[in-house]
N, C-alpha and C positions, 0 to 999 in steps of 0.2 A: 579293766574290762575285759573279757575276753570276748569275741565276737560268738567261737562258738556256745551254746547254753552249756554243752557238758564236756569242755576239751578245761584242763584244769589250767589254772596262772598261772605256776610253772612245775614240770614234771622233774622228780626228783632220779637216784636213776635205779630206786630200786623197782620202780611204775617203769622206765626206759628199759629195765632188763628184760619184766616178766613182758615183754610188751603186749602194755597197753598204751605207748605214745601213737601218736597217731599217725599213721602211713609212714614211720621210722624205726620197724621193725626190723632185727637186721637177722638174718637165718644163720641157725643155728644145726650145727652138724652134733650126728649120730654115729658113734660106731657101725652101723652095719653101709650108711652113706660113705662114713668114712674108707671101707676095705669095701665097699663095688670099688667108691675111683683108684682104690689102691692098685686092685683086682684090673678094672680096664687098663692102669696106667704099663701096671708087668704086658698086658699083650696089647697094646699100642703101641710098646719101645720092643717085644720079641716078633712081633707080623715086619717091621722092615726089615727088622736086621736078618729076619732067614728069609728075604724079601733082594737084600742085596750080597751077603754072604754065601748063597746057595746057587746063584746067579739061576733063578725061578724062571725069567723074561729074559729075549732076547733083546729086546727092547731096553738101551740104555735110558732112553726119555719116557718111556712104561714106570721104568724103574723108576725114575728120579719122580717124576708125579705123582704116584699111588705113596713114593716116602712122603710128599711134604703133604698127599691130602693127609697121612696119616697123623701128621705132624699137627695139621689144625688141629683135627678131628680130638685130639690130646692136649692141648691150649686150652680147648673148648669143657671135653673134661676136667681138667684138674679147675679149671673158675665155677663152675658148677659144681663140682665136692670138695672142693678144699676149699675156694673162699668163696663157697655159697652166696654166687650168686642167683638168680635167677628176676620171675619178672616185679614181683611185692613189695620183698626189700627195699629199705631206704627209699620207695615211693616209686622205685622208676629208676631210678636214677645207674644203680645198678647194671639195670639192662645196656639205658645207654654207654656205659662205660663199656660190659661185651658188646656192641657194635662199635667199637671204638680201637679196640682192641684186637677182630679182626683183621678191620680195615689199613689199621697199623699191622698188625701181620701178613696181611696178603701182598702191601708195600713192599716191608721189610725181603718174605719171600721173591715177589718178582724181582725186586732187586737182585740179590743175591745167584738167582737163576742166571740172569742175565752179565751180571758182573764174569760168573763161573763160566759162561759157556762164553766169553770175551778172553777169558784169558787164556782156556783152553782150544779155541781159535786161532787165540796171535802168540797162545805164545809154542804151544807143545804142538805134537813132538816135531821137530827137525830134519830134515831131510837129511840125507847127507853132503847133498851140495849144495846147503848150509851150514852144514859144519864144515866144507874146504875151503868157504870164505871166513870164517871167525879168526878175527885177528890171534 
């Protein structure tokens, strides 16, 4: 017997599919939602491309920061519009997945920037004096 008086003893696929499940309803995309997501993805890809290729800013640090910021925003757009993550679906677990993903992305981006900075500092470019001492 179920502890909830209106809960069915067993949820079949039709009941779950039509969002009558108890707290486990999945988000369903619409054509409008997918088109908004696609448009945002195109814009969020084009802007960093223009920033880098057009040399919009003199500061490479500012450009790198803006490109990373657009990357994070684009990841969130993909998760919301294509993976249908919102606080209501799956009893809030998809929001926990979103938070976990944002933390993981922040760690990955920070680590990538750290590695690239140290590679640039320690390996690029060599001075003419260094080149003379090469074997």
